[in-house]
C-alpha positions in Angstrom: -0.1 0.0 -0.1 0.9 3.6 -0.2 3.0 5.6 2.3 -0.5 7.9 2.7 -2.8 4.8 3.0 -0.6 3.3 6.0 -0.6 6.6 7.9 -4.3 6.5 7.6 -4.8 3.2 8.5 -2.7 2.1 11.2 -1.5 3.4 14.7 1.6 3.6 16.7 0.2 0.9 19.0 0.1 -1.2 15.5 4.2 -0.8 15.1 4.8 -1.7 18.5 2.4 -5.1 17.8 4.0 -5.7 14.3 7.7 -5.2 15.3 7.7 -7.2 18.4 11.1 -8.8 18.7 12.6 -6.5 16.2 15.0 -3.8 17.2 13.7 -0.6 15.9 12.0 2.9 16.2 8.4 2.6 17.5 7.2 5.8 16.7 4.8 7.7 14.4 7.3 8.7 12.1 7.9 5.3 10.8 4.0 4.3 10.5 4.5 4.4 6.7 7.0 1.6 6.9 4.9 -0.8 8.9 5.0 -4.6 8.2 1.4 -4.6 7.4 1.7 -2.0 4.6 3.8 -4.9 2.4 2.4 -7.9 0.8 2.6 -11.0 2.7 6.2 -13.0 1.9 4.3 -16.3 2.2 1.9 -15.6 0.1 4.3 -13.9 -2.6 6.6 -16.9 -2.4 3.5 -19.5 -3.0 2.5 -17.8 -5.9 6.3 -18.0 -7.3 6.5 -21.7 -6.4 7.1 -22.9 -9.9 9.8 -20.2 -10.3 12.0 -20.6 -7.3 13.3 -22.7 -4.5 13.6 -21.7 -1.3 16.6 -22.6 0.4 16.5 -20.2 3.6 14.0 -18.2 5.4 15.4 -15.3 7.1 13.7 -13.2 10.3 14.1 -9.7 10.7 16.0 -8.6 13.7 16.8 -4.7 13.3 15.4 -2.0 10.7 17.0 1.3 10.6 15.1 4.2 8.9 16.5 7.5 8.1 
């Protein structure tokens, strides 16, 4: 979704919830980068199953913006 749409749909509380376990800013200034604004990676990969072989799955632990 667009940055503007994310800012309208999500709150700081959503940021805290969706980034639990990730070291990052958790304030209004990063709502436009909330994980919920992006496509679900599992669905994206499932849609590409005939094109890719998953060899490893990464887990986000830190995010730096700005």
